[in-house]
C-alpha positions in Angstrom: -48.9 37.8 0.4 -49.0 34.0 -0.9 -52.1 31.4 -2.1 -53.9 29.7 1.2 -54.9 25.8 0.4 -56.7 24.0 3.5 -55.7 26.4 5.7 -52.0 26.6 4.7 -50.7 29.6 4.2 -47.6 30.4 1.3 -48.1 27.2 -0.3 -46.7 29.7 -3.2 -44.9 32.6 -2.3 -45.7 35.9 -4.3 -42.4 37.7 -3.3 -39.8 34.9 -4.7 -41.9 31.9 -6.0 -41.2 29.6 -4.0 -43.2 26.4 -3.2 -43.7 25.5 0.5 -45.7 22.2 2.0 -46.4 22.2 5.7 -44.1 25.1 6.3 -41.2 23.4 4.5 -40.2 24.9 1.4 -39.4 22.3 -1.5 -39.0 24.7 -4.4 -37.4 28.0 -4.9 -36.8 30.4 -7.8 -34.7 33.6 -8.1 -34.9 36.9 -10.0 -32.7 35.1 -13.1 -35.2 32.4 -13.7 -33.4 29.5 -11.8 -35.3 26.8 -10.2 -33.9 25.0 -6.8 -35.1 22.0 -5.0 -33.7 21.1 -1.8 -31.9 24.8 -2.0 -33.1 28.3 -1.8 -30.4 29.9 -3.8 -30.5 27.7 -7.1 -27.0 29.0 -9.3 -28.4 27.2 -12.2 -31.6 26.8 -14.5 -32.3 23.7 -12.3 -30.3 23.3 -9.2 -31.1 19.9 -7.3 -29.6 19.4 -3.6 -30.5 15.4 -3.6 -31.1 12.9 -6.0 -33.1 12.7 -9.2 -34.8 9.5 -10.2 -36.6 8.6 -13.6 -39.1 6.1 -12.9 -39.9 3.7 -15.6 -38.6 0.9 -17.7 -37.1 2.8 -20.4 -36.4 6.7 -19.2 -34.3 9.2 -20.9 -32.3 12.0 -19.3 -31.2 14.2 -22.3 -27.7 16.4 -21.8 -27.7 18.5 -24.8 -30.0 20.2 -27.2 -30.9 16.7 -28.7 -32.8 18.3 -32.0 -34.1 15.0 -33.4 -35.1 11.6 -31.4 -31.9 10.0 -30.0 -29.6 12.8 -31.0 -27.0 14.5 -28.9 -25.8 12.9 -25.5 -28.1 11.4 -22.8 -28.3 8.9 -20.2 -30.6 5.9 -20.7 -32.0 3.9 -17.9 -33.7 0.7 -18.6 -34.9 -2.7 -16.7 -31.9 -4.6 -17.4 -29.2 -2.4 -19.0 -28.4 1.2 -18.4 -26.2 3.4 -21.0 -24.6 6.9 -21.5 -24.8 7.7 -25.1 -23.7 10.0 -27.7 -25.5 10.0 -31.1 -23.9 13.0 -32.2 -21.5 12.4 -35.1 -18.1 13.9 -33.2 -16.4 12.7 -30.3 -17.0 11.6 -27.0 -14.5 13.0 -24.5 -13.8 12.7 -20.8 -12.1 15.8 -18.9 -10.4 15.9 -15.4 -9.8 19.5 -13.9 -10.6 21.1 -16.9 -8.1 18.8 -19.3 -9.3 16.2 -21.7 -8.0 12.5 -20.5 -9.8 10.5 -23.0 -12.0 10.4 -26.1 -14.2 8.0 -28.3 -13.7 8.8 -31.6 -17.1 8.3 -34.4 -14.9 5.4 -35.8 -15.1 3.5 -32.4 -11.2 4.2 -31.5 -10.4 4.8 -27.4 -7.7 7.6 -27.2 -6.1 8.2 -23.7 -4.7 11.6 -23.7 -2.0 11.5 -21.2 -1.9 8.6 -19.0 -1.8 4.7 -18.9 -4.4 2.2 -18.9 -4.4 0.8 -15.6 -5.8 -2.8 -14.4 -6.6 -3.0 -10.8 -7.1 -6.5 -10.5 -4.4 -9.0 -10.8 -5.3 -11.5 -13.9 -7.0 -9.3 -15.8 -6.0 -7.6 -19.0 -6.6 -7.1 -22.8 -8.8 -9.9 -24.3 -8.0 -10.6 -27.9 -10.7 -13.3 -28.0 -12.1 -11.2 -31.3 -9.0 -12.4 -33.4 -8.6 -15.9 -34.9 -6.9 -18.6 -33.0 -4.3 -21.1 -33.2 -5.4 -24.7 -32.7 -3.4 -25.0 -29.5 -4.9 -21.6 -28.2 -5.1 -21.8 -24.2 -5.8 -18.0 -23.4 -6.2 -14.9 -25.3 -5.8 -12.3 -22.3 -2.5 -10.5 -22.1 -2.3 -10.1 -18.1 1.3 -8.5 -18.1 4.0 -6.3 -19.8 7.0 -5.2 -18.1 10.4 -4.4 -18.6 13.5 -4.8 -16.1 16.6 -5.5 -15.0 18.9 -7.5 -12.7 22.5 -8.3 -11.4 23.7 -11.5 -12.9 25.6 -13.9 -10.4 27.1 -17.4 -10.8 26.8 -19.6 -7.6 28.9 -22.8 -7.5 26.7 -25.8 -5.9 29.2 -26.4 -3.5 30.6 -22.6 -2.5 31.6 -19.3 -4.0 29.7 -16.6 -5.5 30.7 -14.7 -8.8 28.9 -11.1 -9.0 28.9 -9.5 -12.4 31.0 -6.1 -12.3 28.5 -3.2 -13.3 31.6 -1.1 -13.9 32.7 -3.4 -16.7 29.2 -2.7 -18.2 27.5 -6.0 -16.7 24.0 -6.2 -16.5 20.8 -8.3 -17.1 17.9 -7.1 -19.0 14.6 -8.9 -19.6 10.9 -8.1 -21.2 8.2 -10.2 -19.9 4.6 -10.7 -22.2 2.3 -12.5 -20.4 3.6 -15.5 -18.8 6.7 -15.7 -21.4 10.0 -13.8 -20.5 13.0 -13.1 -22.5 16.2 -12.5 -21.0 19.7 -11.3 -21.9 22.7 -11.0 -19.7 26.3 -9.9 -20.3 28.7 -10.8 -17.4 32.2 -9.6 -17.2 35.0 -9.4 -14.8 33.2 -10.5 -11.7 34.3 -10.0 -8.0 34.3 -13.7 -6.4 33.6 -14.4 -3.0 34.2 -17.7 -1.3 36.1 -20.7 -3.4 34.2 -21.4 -6.5 33.3 -25.1 -6.9 30.7 -27.7 -7.7 28.0 -27.2 -10.7 27.7 -23.3 -12.0 24.4 -21.8 -11.7 23.3 -18.6 -13.1 20.6 -16.5 -10.7 17.4 -15.3 -12.4 14.8 -12.5 -11.4 11.9 -15.0 -11.7 11.1 -18.5 -11.1 10.1 -20.9 -13.5 6.4 -22.1 -13.5 6.0 -25.2 -11.6 3.2 -26.4 -13.7 5.0 -26.4 -17.2 4.2 -29.4 -18.9 7.5 -29.3 -20.6 10.1 -31.3 -18.4 12.8 -29.0 -19.4 11.6 -25.7 -18.1 13.0 -22.8 -19.8 16.6 -22.6 -21.5 18.8 -20.5 -23.4 22.2 -20.4 -25.0 25.8 -18.7 -24.1 26.6 -16.6 -27.1 29.9 -15.6 -26.4 32.6 -16.4 -23.8 36.2 -15.3 -22.7 38.2 -17.3 -20.1 35.6 -19.6 -19.6 35.7 -23.0 -21.6 33.3 -25.6 -22.1 35.1 -28.5 -20.8 36.3 -29.7 -24.4 36.7 -28.5 -27.9 33.7 -30.4 -29.0 31.7 -29.1 -26.5 29.4 -25.6 -26.5 27.7 -24.3 -23.4 23.8 -23.9 -22.9 21.5 -22.9 -20.2 18.8 -24.8 -18.5 16.1 -24.1 -15.6 14.1 -26.8 -14.3 10.5 -26.3 -13.1 10.1 -24.3 -9.9 13.6 -23.1 -9.7 15.2 -19.2 -9.8 18.3 -20.4 -11.4 19.8 -21.6 -14.4 22.1 -24.5 -15.0 25.1 -24.0 -17.2 25.0 -27.2 -19.4 27.9 -28.5 -21.9 26.5 -30.2 -24.9 28.6 -32.4 -27.3 28.4 -30.7 -31.2 25.8 -32.8 -33.4 24.7 -34.5 -29.8 21.1 -34.9 -28.9 21.3 -35.1 -25.2 23.1 -32.8 -22.7 26.3 -34.7 -21.2 26.6 -32.8 -17.9 26.5 -29.8 -15.8 29.2 -27.4 -16.1 31.3 -27.2 -13.2 34.0 -25.0 -11.8 36.7 -27.6 -12.6 35.9 -27.5 -16.3 35.1 -23.5 -16.8 37.7 -22.2 -14.5 35.8 -19.1 -13.7 37.9 -16.1 -12.5 37.7 -12.3 -12.4 38.5 -11.8 -15.9 35.6 -14.2 -17.2 33.2 -12.6 -19.8 29.9 -14.6 -20.9 26.9 -13.5 -22.8 24.1 -15.5 -23.3 20.2 -15.3 -23.7 17.1 -17.2 -22.7 13.4 -17.8 -22.3 11.2 -18.9 -19.7 7.7 -18.9 -18.4 6.2 -17.8 -14.9 3.2 -18.9 -13.3 
């Protein structure tokens, strides 16, 4: 039994409350009061198989018992913008597989429950432009943070490679914040391949920025040595890395002098298998 309109039968079916047009069911109901659009077996109060459009310049779709206007949670679509809003005084949480992953508190704080904030595009990061700036500020985007290690090696410009012994506790470690890198190294009891000769150079895990406006690039200091002389009692050893290079040169500097005197050579330093060197550096990368 149904309602007939313009010769069409069963427009509305008395047996199941479904609505059909041209013999095609477009709406259905069941004994529990659920309504289906595009499905004849609705499992919820409104079960839609397909898309829903709120047509207009400023429309709302409420997701909770709103009580008064603009309360609760709702999706709002406007001509220029769209929003997902919560006007309650509590928290707004996101869950995955039944577990909370992120929340926004009523105070505006974003909390990640168990995971990391991941940027999928290189060059993007955390923007600090809301803070006050120094007069020379060139960027307020924190694009990178990294902690790592590397095995220090000293290479002679004319031959030979000395690799620090990890068994003696040797190692290099660094922290990168943005484009600036802080490095520390402990070089002890190296194994030597070939005959060490020429200027002595320390390998680095990064390449110094090639667009650095400072001619001397990065640099650092040697803080402790054993069996690694500086070439004279009135000299100390420094480190210097020029633009576009992935190694630092050991340099000798006269005490109280204002300029570097020379590259530190194997003839001066006599690097051997019982040499020990500690040092640190700062450098920049592109």
